[in-house]
C-alpha positions in Angstrom: 28.5 24.2 55.0 31.0 24.3 57.8 32.2 27.8 58.6 36.0 28.3 58.0 37.0 31.0 60.5 40.6 31.2 59.3 40.1 31.4 55.6 41.7 34.9 55.5 45.0 33.4 56.9 45.4 30.5 54.6 48.2 30.3 52.1 47.4 31.1 48.5 47.4 27.5 47.3 44.8 26.6 49.9 42.3 29.0 48.3 43.0 27.5 44.8 42.8 23.8 45.8 39.5 21.9 46.1 38.9 18.5 47.7 39.0 15.6 45.3 35.6 14.5 44.0 36.7 10.9 44.5 37.6 11.4 48.1 34.4 13.3 48.7 32.6 10.2 47.4 34.2 8.1 50.1 31.9 9.7 52.7 29.0 8.3 50.8 30.3 4.8 50.5 30.5 4.4 54.3 26.8 3.6 54.0 26.6 -0.2 53.8 23.6 0.1 51.5 25.6 2.1 48.9 26.6 0.2 45.7 29.8 2.0 44.7 31.3 1.9 41.3 33.3 5.0 42.2 36.6 4.5 43.8 39.4 2.6 42.1 40.1 0.6 45.3 41.4 -3.0 45.2 39.1 -5.8 46.1 39.7 -6.6 49.8 39.0 -10.3 49.2 42.4 -10.4 47.5 44.4 -8.9 50.4 47.0 -11.4 51.6 46.1 -11.2 55.3 47.3 -14.6 56.4 50.7 -14.2 54.7 51.2 -10.7 56.1 50.2 -11.8 59.6 52.7 -14.7 59.5 55.5 -12.5 58.1 54.8 -9.7 60.6 54.8 -12.1 63.5 58.1 -13.6 62.5 59.7 -10.1 61.9 58.6 -8.9 65.3 60.0 -11.9 67.0 63.3 -12.0 65.1 64.1 -8.4 64.1 62.2 -5.9 66.3 65.3 -3.7 66.6 65.2 -3.3 62.8 61.5 -3.3 61.8 60.3 -1.0 64.6 63.1 1.6 64.1 63.4 4.7 62.0 64.6 3.9 58.5 66.6 5.4 55.7 64.8 8.2 53.9 65.3 6.6 50.5 64.0 3.3 51.8 65.3 0.0 53.3 68.5 -0.7 51.3 67.7 -4.4 50.8 64.2 -3.5 49.4 65.7 -0.9 47.1 68.1 -3.5 45.8 65.3 -6.0 45.2 63.2 -3.4 43.5 66.1 -2.4 41.2 66.5 -6.1 40.2 62.7 -6.3 39.5 62.8 -3.1 37.5 65.6 -4.5 35.3 64.1 -8.0 35.0 60.3 -7.3 34.7 60.1 -3.7 33.3 63.3 -3.4 31.2 64.4 -0.4 33.2 68.2 -0.3 33.5 68.8 1.1 37.0 70.8 0.6 40.2 69.8 0.7 43.9 70.9 4.4 44.0 68.2 5.2 41.5 65.4 3.6 43.6 63.2 5.4 46.2 60.6 3.7 48.4 57.7 6.1 49.0 54.4 6.0 50.9 52.3 5.4 47.8 52.7 6.8 44.3 50.7 9.9 45.4 53.6 10.9 47.7 56.0 10.3 44.9 54.0 12.6 42.7 54.0 15.2 45.4 57.7 15.1 45.8 58.4 15.2 42.1 56.3 18.3 41.7 58.0 19.9 44.7 61.3 19.4 43.0 60.4 20.7 39.5 57.3 22.9 39.6 57.6 26.5 40.8 54.7 28.9 41.0 53.3 29.6 37.5 55.2 26.8 35.8 53.3 24.8 33.3 52.8 21.0 33.5 51.2 19.2 30.6 48.4 16.9 31.7 45.7 14.8 30.0 42.2 15.9 29.3 41.0 14.0 31.3 43.4 12.8 33.9 43.7 11.7 37.6 42.9 14.4 40.1 45.9 13.4 42.3 48.3 14.5 39.6 46.6 17.9 39.0 46.2 18.3 42.7 49.9 17.9 43.3 50.6 20.5 40.6 48.1 22.9 42.3 49.8 22.5 45.7 52.9 23.9 44.1 50.8 26.7 42.5 51.9 25.4 39.1 49.6 25.7 36.1 48.2 22.5 34.6 48.0 22.7 30.8 45.4 20.3 29.4 46.1 18.1 26.4 43.3 15.9 25.0 43.5 12.1 25.5 42.2 9.9 22.7 42.3 6.1 22.1 46.1 6.3 21.7 46.8 8.2 24.9 47.7 11.8 25.4 47.8 13.5 22.0 51.4 14.4 21.4 50.7 16.3 18.1 48.5 18.7 20.1 51.0 18.7 22.9 53.7 20.0 20.5 51.4 22.7 19.2 50.7 23.9 22.7 54.4 23.7 23.6 55.2 25.9 20.6 52.6 28.4 21.5 53.8 28.6 25.1 57.4 29.0 24.1 56.5 31.8 21.8 54.9 33.8 24.6 57.7 33.1 27.0 55.9 30.6 29.3 57.9 27.7 30.6 56.8 24.1 30.8 58.6 22.2 33.4 57.0 18.7 33.1 54.4 16.4 31.7 52.3 14.2 34.0 51.0 11.1 32.3 49.5 7.7 33.2 50.6 5.6 30.2 49.0 2.3 31.2 45.2 2.0 31.6 45.0 5.6 32.3 42.8 6.9 35.1 40.0 7.6 34.2 39.8 6.5 30.6 41.5 3.1 30.8 43.5 4.0 27.6 47.0 2.8 27.1 49.5 5.1 25.4 50.8 3.7 22.1 54.5 3.1 21.6 54.8 5.8 18.9 53.2 8.3 21.3 55.6 7.3 24.1 58.6 7.8 21.9 57.2 11.1 20.7 56.6 12.3 24.2 60.2 11.6 25.2 61.5 13.4 22.1 59.4 16.4 23.0 60.7 16.3 26.5 64.3 16.5 25.2 63.5 19.2 22.6 61.6 21.5 25.0 63.6 20.6 28.1 61.1 19.2 30.5 60.7 16.3 32.9 58.2 13.4 32.5 56.3 12.2 35.5 55.3 8.6 34.6 52.5 7.5 37.0 52.4 3.7 36.5 49.8 2.8 39.1 48.0 0.2 36.9 50.8 -1.2 34.7 50.8 -4.6 36.5 47.1 -5.1 35.9 47.2 -6.2 32.2 44.6 -8.8 31.4 45.2 -9.2 27.7 47.4 -7.8 24.9 51.1 -7.0 24.7 52.5 -4.4 27.1 54.5 -1.6 25.5 57.7 -0.7 27.2 57.5 1.8 30.1 58.5 5.4 29.4 61.4 4.9 31.8 62.6 1.8 29.8 62.7 4.0 26.7 64.3 7.0 28.4 67.8 7.6 27.2 68.3 11.0 28.8 67.2 10.5 32.4 64.1 12.7 32.0 61.5 10.3 33.3 60.6 9.9 36.9 58.8 6.5 37.0 56.4 6.1 39.9 55.1 2.5 40.5 52.4 1.8 43.0 52.2 -1.5 44.9 48.7 -0.7 46.2 46.9 -2.6 43.4 48.9 -5.9 43.6 49.9 -6.0 47.3 47.6 -3.9 49.6 46.9 -0.2 49.7 46.9 0.1 53.4 50.6 -0.5 53.5 51.1 2.7 51.4 54.1 1.5 49.4 55.4 2.5 46.0 58.8 2.5 44.3 60.3 5.3 42.2 63.0 5.0 39.5 64.8 8.2 38.6 68.2 9.6 38.0 70.4 9.2 41.1 70.6 13.0 41.5 66.8 13.3 41.5 66.5 10.5 44.0 68.9 12.3 46.3 66.9 15.5 46.0 63.6 13.7 46.6 65.1 12.3 49.8 66.2 15.7 50.9 62.7 17.2 50.3 61.1 14.2 52.1 63.2 14.6 55.3 61.2 17.7 56.2 57.9 16.0 55.6 57.7 12.5 57.1 61.4 11.5 57.4 61.0 7.9 56.1 58.5 5.3 54.9 56.9 2.9 57.4 59.8 0.6 58.2 57.8 -2.4 59.3 55.7 -2.3 56.0 58.9 -2.2 54.0 60.3 -5.3 55.7 57.0 -7.1 55.3 57.0 -6.3 51.6 60.6 -7.4 51.3 59.9 -10.8 52.8 56.7 -11.1 50.8 58.7 -10.7 47.6 61.7 -12.8 48.6 59.3 -15.7 49.5 57.9 -15.5 46.0 54.5 -14.5 47.1 54.1 -11.3 45.1 54.8 -13.1 41.8 52.8 -16.2 42.8 49.7 -14.3 43.7 49.7 -12.0 40.7 48.1 -14.3 38.2 45.1 -15.1 40.4 44.7 -11.3 41.0 44.7 -10.7 37.2 42.2 -13.5 36.6 39.9 -12.1 39.3 39.8 -8.6 37.9 39.6 -9.8 34.3 36.4 -11.7 35.1 34.9 -8.6 36.8 35.8 -6.4 33.9 34.2 -8.8 31.5 31.1 -9.1 33.7 30.7 -5.3 33.9 31.0 -5.1 30.1 28.3 -7.7 29.7 26.0 -5.8 32.1 26.6 -2.6 30.2 25.6 -4.4 27.0 22.5 -5.7 28.7 21.2 -2.6 30.5 22.6 0.5 28.8 20.8 2.0 25.8 22.4 1.9 22.3 23.1 5.7 22.4 25.7 5.2 25.2 29.2 4.2 24.3 32.1 2.8 26.3 35.6 1.3 25.9 37.0 -2.1 26.6 40.3 -1.5 28.5 42.9 -4.2 28.3 43.6 -3.8 32.0 43.3 -1.5 35.0 40.2 -0.8 37.1 38.1 1.5 34.9 35.6 1.7 32.1 35.0 5.1 30.5 31.4 5.8 29.4 30.2 8.5 27.1 26.6 9.6 27.4 24.8 11.1 24.5 24.7 14.9 24.5 23.3 16.8 26.3 23.1 14.3 29.3 25.3 15.4 32.2 27.1 12.8 34.3 26.5 14.8 37.5 22.8 14.9 36.9 22.8 11.1 36.4 24.8 10.8 39.7 22.2 12.8 41.6 19.5 10.4 40.5 21.7 7.4 41.2 22.4 8.5 44.7 18.7 8.3 45.4 18.9 4.7 44.5 22.0 4.1 46.6 24.4 3.9 43.6 27.5 6.1 43.2 30.2 6.6 40.5 32.4 9.5 39.6 31.3 11.9 36.9 33.8 12.3 34.2 33.9 16.1 34.6 35.8 15.6 37.8 38.9 14.6 35.7 38.9 17.6 33.4 40.7 20.8 34.4 38.8 22.8 31.7 35.3 22.0 32.7 34.8 19.5 29.9 33.6 15.9 29.9 30.2 16.7 31.3 28.7 13.8 29.3 31.1 11.2 30.6 31.3 8.9 33.6 33.9 6.6 35.1 32.8 3.2 36.4 35.1 1.0 38.5 34.6 -2.8 38.7 37.5 -3.3 41.0 36.2 -3.3 44.5 32.6 -4.6 44.2 31.3 -8.1 43.6 29.4 -9.2 40.6 26.0 -9.0 42.3 26.6 -5.4 43.1 27.8 -4.7 39.6 24.6 -6.2 38.1 22.3 -4.3 40.4 24.2 -0.9 40.1 24.5 -1.1 36.3 20.9 -2.1 36.0 19.8 0.9 38.0 22.1 3.3 36.0 20.7 1.9 32.8 17.1 2.7 33.8 18.1 6.2 35.0 19.9 7.0 31.7 17.0 5.6 29.6 14.6 7.8 31.6 16.7 10.9 31.0 16.9 10.2 27.3 13.1 10.1 27.0 13.0 13.5 28.6 15.2 15.1 25.9 13.4 17.2 23.3 13.0 15.4 20.0 15.2 16.6 17.2 
C-alpha cells in the first residue's frame, strides 16, 4: 500500500471517505483480457462520433469566439432554454429557463446539491442499497447517510416515515433524501407512483429536500414510465438531476438540473468557486445535436440495442446460473441485481472471478450498513454478447462450485 505521508494534515472528511469500489474496478478493466460486467458505462459503439466531429468542425469554423470562450455559470442560455422546453414536453416538468442548470455530469449536480443543503452531522435518507456517488457526496459534506431498505417498489417510504419519526423524537435533523427513482443503481428497481407521492408528502411534512438522480430514466425498454418526482412536485422541494451520459456520450460530461430558481442561483454561486462553468464547446455541440433532431432520432436505436443485450444476459443467467440464485428483470437501465444463496459472499465470488479475468461489483459496495453480502450487480451495457456469454458462464461455474462446498443442512 502506498505510504501517505500527510495523512495527519488532511481534513476530517478525507479520513472518513473511501474510494468508490466501482472506480477501483476501473484499474482492473484496463487489462484487455478482462471481461467486465462491472461499470455502468455506455456502449462505445453507440457514440455519435461522426455527427459530433461534423458539428464541432462547423462550430470551430463559424463561432470560435463563442464556443472557445468562458461561459455562463448556469449554462449556455440557448441550451438552458432548449432543456426547459424538453423538460416540459417530454418529462411533464413545468419549468422555465431560470430553473435550469447545465452541469458537468449528474455527479457534479449531486455534489452541488449536497453543498447547499447538507451541513456536518445532518441526516440524508438513502436507499439500502444505493449508488456510491450519492453517499460519497453526502460524506464529503460530513453529513450522515441514513439507510432505508429498497424493495421491488423502490425505497420503502413506510420504513422511511418510521425512521423520520425516530430521528425527530431525538432531535436529529434530516435535510434531504437521495433517491434514484428510475431503474435504480444498483438494483434496477423503479419506484412506484404511490411511493413517489408518499415520498413528496413526507418531504413536505418533515421539511426536507429530495435529490432526484434520474441518470437512467431515458433508458426504458418496456412498460409505462411513471411521472418524475419533479413533475409531481408542487412545493419546489425536488432537485431533479438528469444525466446525458447514457444517451449522448459520457466524455462530454453534461447533465441538466431542474430546481427552484432560487436553488439554481445558489448552485451557480457555489459552483463559481469550483470550476466556474461547464465546458462551453461541449454545450454548443449538444445544443446543435439536439436542434438537428439527432438526440431524438438516435434514441430508439440506443434503446433497442440495450434491450437486446439485457435480454441476452437474462437468457445466459437462465442457462448458466444454478436454481438457487435469483435475479430481477429490470424494465430499463444498465443493471441486473443478483441474489446469491446464503451464506455465499459476492466478494468471495469476485476474487475467484478475477482469476478467470471476469469482474463485476459486489452488492455490499452499495450498502452503507455492511449489508448485501450475498448480492452482486451485473451490467450488460458496455460489453458485447460474446463477452456476456463467456463471463456469465464463468460466474455460473464459480457459484456452482462454491455451493458444493457449503455444509449440507
